[in-house]
N, CA, C and O atoms as a GROMACS GRO file, in nm:
protein
  284
    1UNK      N    1  -4.565   6.077  18.159
    1UNK     CA    2  -4.455   6.045  18.111
    1UNK      C    3  -4.326   6.076  18.147
    1UNK      O    4  -4.299   6.196  18.162
    2UNK      N    5  -4.231   5.985  18.164
    2UNK     CA    6  -4.097   6.047  18.243
    2UNK      C    7  -4.007   6.054  18.118
    2UNK      O    8  -4.037   5.996  18.013
    3UNK      N    9  -3.916   6.115  18.131
    3UNK     CA   10  -3.790   6.136  18.029
    3UNK      C   11  -3.685   6.219  18.099
    3UNK      O   12  -3.693   6.301  18.190
    4UNK      N   13  -3.581   6.171  18.029
    4UNK     CA   14  -3.473   6.227  18.085
    4UNK      C   15  -3.422   6.360  18.015
    4UNK      O   16  -3.385   6.354  17.898
    5UNK      N   17  -3.419   6.476  18.083
    5UNK     CA   18  -3.347   6.600  18.066
    5UNK      C   19  -3.213   6.602  18.096
    5UNK      O   20  -3.168   6.537  18.191
    6UNK      N   21  -3.138   6.677  18.018
    6UNK     CA   22  -2.979   6.714  18.030
    6UNK      C   23  -2.988   6.833  17.969
    6UNK      O   24  -3.044   6.868  17.865
    7UNK      N   25  -2.889   6.924  18.096
    7UNK     CA   26  -2.847   7.068  18.058
    7UNK      C   27  -2.717   7.077  18.085
    7UNK      O   28  -2.650   7.056  18.187
    8UNK      N   29  -2.683   7.126  17.931
    8UNK     CA   30  -2.545   7.179  17.954
    8UNK      C   31  -2.513   7.346  17.952
    8UNK      O   32  -2.597   7.419  17.899
    9UNK      N   33  -2.427   7.386  17.993
    9UNK     CA   34  -2.391   7.520  17.939
    9UNK      C   35  -2.277   7.578  17.838
    9UNK      O   36  -2.156   7.558  17.843
   10UNK      N   37  -2.344   7.645  17.757
   10UNK     CA   38  -2.259   7.680  17.674
   10UNK      C   39  -2.276   7.830  17.650
   10UNK      O   40  -2.369   7.897  17.606
   11UNK      N   41  -2.167   7.856  17.690
   11UNK     CA   42  -2.110   7.984  17.676
   11UNK      C   43  -2.215   8.081  17.757
   11UNK      O   44  -2.197   8.079  17.879
   12UNK      N   45  -2.325   8.167  17.708
   12UNK     CA   46  -2.394   8.234  17.806
   12UNK      C   47  -2.575   8.179  17.815
   12UNK      O   48  -2.673   8.243  17.854
   13UNK      N   49  -2.564   8.043  17.764
   13UNK     CA   50  -2.682   7.972  17.731
   13UNK      C   51  -2.699   7.860  17.800
   13UNK      O   52  -2.597   7.792  17.806
   14UNK      N   53  -2.800   7.813  17.861
   14UNK     CA   54  -2.826   7.671  17.890
   14UNK      C   55  -2.886   7.632  17.818
   14UNK      O   56  -2.977   7.700  17.772
   15UNK      N   57  -2.859   7.476  17.767
   15UNK     CA   58  -2.916   7.415  17.640
   15UNK      C   59  -2.959   7.261  17.723
   15UNK      O   60  -2.891   7.180  17.787
   16UNK      N   61  -3.110   7.269  17.685
   16UNK     CA   62  -3.175   7.137  17.781
   16UNK      C   63  -3.193   7.050  17.634
   16UNK      O   64  -3.209   7.093  17.519
   17UNK      N   65  -3.184   6.927  17.681
   17UNK     CA   66  -3.198   6.805  17.576
   17UNK      C   67  -3.249   6.700  17.641
   17UNK      O   68  -3.199   6.648  17.740
   18UNK      N   69  -3.373   6.661  17.574
   18UNK     CA   70  -3.446   6.540  17.614
   18UNK      C   71  -3.427   6.427  17.545
   18UNK      O   72  -3.474   6.402  17.434
   19UNK      N   73  -3.337   6.336  17.633
   19UNK     CA   74  -3.265   6.205  17.557
   19UNK      C   75  -3.347   6.116  17.479
   19UNK      O   76  -3.306   6.082  17.368
   20UNK      N   77  -3.438   6.081  17.514
   20UNK     CA   78  -3.532   5.992  17.473
   20UNK      C   79  -3.575   6.056  17.310
   20UNK      O   80  -3.543   5.993  17.209
   21UNK      N   81  -3.634   6.160  17.306
   21UNK     CA   82  -3.682   6.211  17.178
   21UNK      C   83  -3.598   6.334  17.108
   21UNK      O   84  -3.636   6.374  16.998
   22UNK      N   85  -3.488   6.392  17.170
   22UNK     CA   86  -3.420   6.431  17.078
   22UNK      C   87  -3.456   6.601  17.067
   22UNK      O   88  -3.414   6.682  16.985
   23UNK      N   89  -3.558   6.621  17.194
   23UNK     CA   90  -3.608   6.781  17.186
   23UNK      C   91  -3.495   6.826  17.244
   23UNK      O   92  -3.420   6.762  17.318
   24UNK      N   93  -3.484   6.966  17.200
   24UNK     CA   94  -3.400   7.050  17.269
   24UNK      C   95  -3.436   7.194  17.261
   24UNK      O   96  -3.480   7.249  17.160
   25UNK      N   97  -3.412   7.259  17.391
   25UNK     CA   98  -3.450   7.399  17.414
   25UNK      C   99  -3.332   7.483  17.461
   25UNK      O  100  -3.218   7.438  17.471
   26UNK      N  101  -3.367   7.608  17.490
   26UNK     CA  102  -3.282   7.650  17.571
   26UNK      C  103  -3.292   7.776  17.662
   26UNK      O  104  -3.406   7.810  17.630
   27UNK      N  105  -3.251   7.872  17.757
   27UNK     CA  106  -3.271   7.953  17.843
   27UNK      C  107  -3.152   8.015  17.915
   27UNK      O  108  -3.051   7.950  17.944
   28UNK      N  109  -3.167   8.129  17.939
   28UNK     CA  110  -3.066   8.210  17.994
   28UNK      C  111  -3.057   8.156  18.145
   28UNK      O  112  -2.964   8.206  18.210
   29UNK      N  113  -3.122   8.080  18.199
   29UNK     CA  114  -3.088   8.042  18.349
   29UNK      C  115  -3.154   7.881  18.361
   29UNK      O  116  -3.262   7.856  18.309
   30UNK      N  117  -3.064   7.762  18.444
   30UNK     CA  118  -3.122   7.644  18.451
   30UNK      C  119  -3.250   7.644  18.468
   30UNK      O  120  -3.305   7.556  18.402
   31UNK      N  121  -3.340   7.726  18.548
   31UNK     CA  122  -3.503   7.716  18.559
   31UNK      C  123  -3.544   7.759  18.424
   31UNK      O  124  -3.626   7.687  18.367
   32UNK      N  125  -3.504   7.855  18.367
   32UNK     CA  126  -3.547   7.884  18.224
   32UNK      C  127  -3.541   7.772  18.117
   32UNK      O  128  -3.646   7.735  18.064
   33UNK      N  129  -3.426   7.717  18.082
   33UNK     CA  130  -3.378   7.592  18.024
   33UNK      C  131  -3.493   7.489  18.028
   33UNK      O  132  -3.558   7.439  17.936
   34UNK      N  133  -3.500   7.469  18.188
   34UNK     CA  134  -3.568   7.349  18.221
   34UNK      C  135  -3.732   7.351  18.173
   34UNK      O  136  -3.784   7.261  18.107
   35UNK      N  137  -3.800   7.469  18.221
   35UNK     CA  138  -3.943   7.509  18.148
   35UNK      C  139  -3.938   7.521  18.003
   35UNK      O  140  -4.017   7.445  17.947
   36UNK      N  141  -3.872   7.591  17.930
   36UNK     CA  142  -3.851   7.572  17.791
   36UNK      C  143  -3.854   7.416  17.724
   36UNK      O  144  -3.909   7.379  17.620
   37UNK      N  145  -3.781   7.344  17.816
   37UNK     CA  146  -3.765   7.182  17.755
   37UNK      C  147  -3.917   7.134  17.770
   37UNK      O  148  -3.994   7.091  17.684
   38UNK      N  149  -3.938   7.155  17.909
   38UNK     CA  150  -4.100   7.081  17.947
   38UNK      C  151  -4.170   7.112  17.827
   38UNK      O  152  -4.208   7.017  17.759
   39UNK      N  153  -4.198   7.255  17.778
   39UNK     CA  154  -4.299   7.335  17.694
   39UNK      C  155  -4.270   7.242  17.564
   39UNK      O  156  -4.355   7.178  17.502
   40UNK      N  157  -4.132   7.247  17.536
   40UNK     CA  158  -4.107   7.191  17.383
   40UNK      C  159  -4.131   7.070  17.379
   40UNK      O  160  -4.166   7.042  17.265
   41UNK      N  161  -4.132   6.953  17.467
   41UNK     CA  162  -4.141   6.822  17.514
   41UNK      C  163  -4.324   6.808  17.513
   41UNK      O  164  -4.406   6.729  17.465
   42UNK      N  165  -4.327   6.900  17.574
   42UNK     CA  166  -4.528   6.886  17.562
   42UNK      C  167  -4.576   6.889  17.408
   42UNK      O  168  -4.648   6.809  17.349
   43UNK      N  169  -4.500   7.030  17.353
   43UNK     CA  170  -4.589   7.074  17.229
   43UNK      C  171  -4.516   6.907  17.109
   43UNK      O  172  -4.568   6.850  17.014
   44UNK      N  173  -4.428   6.891  17.156
   44UNK     CA  174  -4.378   6.756  17.063
   44UNK      C  175  -4.506   6.658  17.081
   44UNK      O  176  -4.595   6.629  17.001
   45UNK      N  177  -4.490   6.628  17.177
   45UNK     CA  178  -4.610   6.520  17.194
   45UNK      C  179  -4.739   6.563  17.133
   45UNK      O  180  -4.783   6.496  17.039
   46UNK      N  181  -4.800   6.663  17.174
   46UNK     CA  182  -4.926   6.697  17.107
   46UNK      C  183  -4.905   6.695  16.952
   46UNK      O  184  -4.990   6.633  16.888
   47UNK      N  185  -4.791   6.761  16.876
   47UNK     CA  186  -4.780   6.710  16.750
   47UNK      C  187  -4.773   6.578  16.688
   47UNK      O  188  -4.825   6.558  16.579
   48UNK      N  189  -4.691   6.458  16.773
   48UNK     CA  190  -4.669   6.313  16.709
   48UNK      C  191  -4.711   6.240  16.810
   48UNK      O  192  -4.635   6.147  16.838
   49UNK      N  193  -4.824   6.251  16.887
   49UNK     CA  194  -4.860   6.172  16.981
   49UNK      C  195  -4.761   6.089  17.059
   49UNK      O  196  -4.641   6.107  17.036
   50UNK      N  197  -4.802   5.994  17.153
   50UNK     CA  198  -4.746   5.918  17.240
   50UNK      C  199  -4.735   5.758  17.225
   50UNK      O  200  -4.700   5.677  17.311
   51UNK      N  201  -4.772   5.738  17.100
   51UNK     CA  202  -4.789   5.589  17.128
   51UNK      C  203  -4.597   5.543  17.091
   51UNK      O  204  -4.503   5.613  17.056
   52UNK      N  205  -4.607   5.430  17.115
   52UNK     CA  206  -4.440   5.354  17.080
   52UNK      C  207  -4.344   5.510  17.142
   52UNK      O  208  -4.265   5.547  17.055
   53UNK      N  209  -4.342   5.572  17.230
   53UNK     CA  210  -4.202   5.659  17.303
   53UNK      C  211  -4.166   5.597  17.383
   53UNK      O  212  -4.245   5.531  17.451
   54UNK      N  213  -4.039   5.597  17.404
   54UNK     CA  214  -3.933   5.523  17.487
   54UNK      C  215  -3.930   5.647  17.620
   54UNK      O  216  -3.907   5.767  17.604
   55UNK      N  217  -3.960   5.580  17.746
   55UNK     CA  218  -3.961   5.648  17.835
   55UNK      C  219  -3.836   5.599  17.919
   55UNK      O  220  -3.781   5.489  17.913
   56UNK      N  221  -3.805   5.708  18.000
   56UNK     CA  222  -3.677   5.720  18.084
   56UNK      C  223  -3.691   5.569  18.201
   56UNK      O  224  -3.776   5.564  18.290
   57UNK      N  225  -3.603   5.475  18.177
   57UNK     CA  226  -3.642   5.377  18.243
   57UNK      C  227  -3.544   5.349  18.375
   57UNK      O  228  -3.498   5.239  18.406
   58UNK      N  229  -3.526   5.447  18.431
   58UNK     CA  230  -3.449   5.452  18.570
   58UNK      C  231  -3.342   5.561  18.607
   58UNK      O  232  -3.342   5.675  18.561
   59UNK      N  233  -3.277   5.527  18.671
   59UNK     CA  234  -3.192   5.620  18.752
   59UNK      C  235  -3.064   5.662  18.644
   59UNK      O  236  -3.004   5.564  18.602
   60UNK      N  237  -3.016   5.792  18.595
   60UNK     CA  238  -2.917   5.828  18.526
   60UNK      C  239  -2.852   5.877  18.617
   60UNK      O  240  -2.890   5.927  18.722
   61UNK      N  241  -2.679   5.852  18.549
   61UNK     CA  242  -2.569   5.903  18.608
   61UNK      C  243  -2.508   5.990  18.517
   61UNK      O  244  -2.510   5.959  18.398
   62UNK      N  245  -2.454   6.095  18.553
   62UNK     CA  246  -2.394   6.180  18.471
   62UNK      C  247  -2.271   6.209  18.535
   62UNK      O  248  -2.268   6.216  18.658
   63UNK      N  249  -2.153   6.228  18.458
   63UNK     CA  250  -2.026   6.259  18.528
   63UNK      C  251  -1.945   6.320  18.440
   63UNK      O  252  -1.993   6.338  18.328
   64UNK      N  253  -1.809   6.363  18.464
   64UNK     CA  254  -1.726   6.418  18.388
   64UNK      C  255  -1.627   6.309  18.361
   64UNK      O  256  -1.573   6.235  18.444
   65UNK      N  257  -1.608   6.312  18.203
   65UNK     CA  258  -1.494   6.206  18.186
   65UNK      C  259  -1.388   6.259  18.078
   65UNK      O  260  -1.399   6.308  17.965
   66UNK      N  261  -1.265   6.224  18.176
   66UNK     CA  262  -1.156   6.274  18.086
   66UNK      C  263  -1.101   6.158  18.026
   66UNK      O  264  -1.128   6.047  18.072
   67UNK      N  265  -1.024   6.171  17.926
   67UNK     CA  266  -0.952   6.050  17.857
   67UNK      C  267  -0.825   6.128  17.804
   67UNK      O  268  -0.818   6.245  17.764
   68UNK      N  269  -0.740   6.045  17.812
   68UNK     CA  270  -0.591   6.073  17.749
   68UNK      C  271  -0.584   6.067  17.578
   68UNK      O  272  -0.600   5.958  17.523
   69UNK      N  273  -0.568   6.143  17.529
   69UNK     CA  274  -0.549   6.131  17.366
   69UNK      C  275  -0.426   6.134  17.309
   69UNK      O  276  -0.380   6.247  17.324
   70UNK      N  277  -0.326   6.040  17.231
   70UNK     CA  278  -0.194   6.096  17.154
   70UNK      C  279  -0.205   6.112  17.056
   70UNK      O  280  -0.291   6.046  16.996
   71UNK      N  281  -0.128   6.202  16.988
   71UNK     CA  282  -0.160   6.230  16.869
   71UNK      C  283  -0.071   6.161  16.765
   71UNK      O  284  -0.091   6.180  16.645
   0.00000   0.00000   0.00000
């Protein structure tokens, strides 16, 4: 199965999030966060099964977005 993983840097940790399942993990490096998220998703699937789960449907584009906010 294919899912979308997003990693953000939060202070000293990289936080990895599976968009479709809401599973989150972390690591001290990007590679560690990826491996930990993969393991967490596998455990999630073992616990809850794979029926009716949303899969990634295609290309994901992420970009920094800045907007002006008036007080």
